[in-house]
C-alpha positions in Angstrom: 0.0 0.0 0.0 2.8 2.4 0.8 4.2 2.3 -2.8 0.7 2.9 -4.2 0.3 6.0 -1.9 3.7 7.3 -2.9 2.9 6.8 -6.6 -0.4 8.5 -6.2 1.2 11.6 -4.5 4.0 11.7 -7.1 1.8 11.4 -10.1 -0.9 13.7 -8.7 1.8 16.3 -7.7 3.2 16.3 -11.2 -0.2 17.0 -12.7 -1.0 19.7 -10.1 2.3 21.4 -10.7 1.8 21.3 -14.5 -1.7 22.9 -14.0 -0.2 25.6 -11.8 2.6 26.2 -14.4 0.0 26.5 -17.2 -1.9 29.1 -15.2 1.4 30.9 -14.6 2.0 31.0 -18.4 -1.6 32.1 -19.2 -1.9 34.8 -16.5 0.8 37.2 -15.3 2.3 36.6 -11.9 1.0 38.6 -9.0 -0.4 38.3 -5.5 -4.0 38.2 -6.9 -3.1 35.3 -9.2 -1.7 33.4 -6.2 -4.8 34.3 -4.1 -7.1 32.9 -6.8 -5.0 29.7 -7.3 -5.0 29.0 -3.6 -8.7 29.8 -3.1 -9.8 27.6 -6.0 -7.5 24.8 -4.8 -9.0 25.0 -1.3 -12.5 25.0 -2.7 -11.7 21.8 -4.7 -10.1 20.2 -1.6 -13.3 20.9 0.3 -15.4 19.3 -2.5 -13.1 16.3 -2.6 -13.2 15.7 1.1 -17.0 16.0 1.0 -17.5 13.6 -1.9 -15.2 10.7 -1.2 -13.7 8.8 1.6 -11.4 6.7 -0.6 -8.0 7.1 0.8 -6.1 6.6 -2.4 -8.3 9.0 -4.4 -8.0 11.6 -1.6 -4.2 11.1 -1.7 -3.9 11.4 -5.4 -6.3 14.3 -5.9 -5.9 16.1 -2.5 -2.3 15.7 -1.5 -1.0 15.2 -5.1 -2.9 17.2 -7.6 -4.3 20.0 -5.4 -1.1 20.1 -3.2 0.9 20.6 -6.4 -1.6 23.2 -7.7 -1.9 25.4 -4.7 1.1 27.6 -3.9 1.1 28.6 -0.3 4.9 28.9 -0.3 4.5 31.7 -2.9 1.9 33.3 -0.7 4.4 33.6 2.2 7.0 35.0 -0.2 4.5 37.7 -1.3 3.8 38.5 2.4 7.5 38.9 3.0 7.9 41.0 -0.1 5.1 43.4 1.0 6.7 43.6 4.5 10.2 44.3 3.2 8.9 47.0 0.9 7.7 48.9 4.0 4.0 48.0 3.4 3.2 46.2 6.7 -0.5 46.9 6.6 -0.8 45.4 3.2 1.4 42.4 4.2 -0.8 41.6 7.2 -4.0 42.1 5.3 -2.7 39.8 2.5 -1.6 37.2 5.1 -4.9 37.2 7.0 -7.1 37.7 4.0 -5.6 34.8 2.2 -5.9 32.5 5.2 -9.5 33.5 5.8 -10.4 33.1 2.1 -8.7 29.6 2.0 -10.6 28.4 5.1 -13.9 29.8 3.7 -13.3 28.1 0.4 -12.6 24.7 2.1 -15.8 25.1 4.2 -17.8 26.1 1.1 -16.5 23.2 -0.9 -17.4 20.8 1.8 -20.9 22.3 2.2 -21.4 22.1 -1.6 -20.3 18.5 -1.7 -22.7 17.7 1.2 -25.6 19.2 -0.8 -24.6 17.1 -3.9 -24.4 13.9 -1.8 -28.0 14.5 -0.4 
């Protein structure tokens, strides 16, 4: 089972990273782009968690694809950039706003999936 899980994460991560790269090519880089990628990824994670309990599917899609798609490391770099530019209010708003939006997106995705399942 461990090799199957590792393979699911690796293959899913490659697909998610390719999707994120494709969006990076299609849309110019910026904090708003990162925010949209992370929010949509979190929404899809919520939907996934609400629709299936299959461990391998959750691992492939959640940890792999959506883990590779979302870019929370870039979000932290953007926060640091705002702070180092002497814009602490924007940095803190971006940090807190992104976190709040991500949590709301997961919650919304889970609620949406619950409605679909009923």
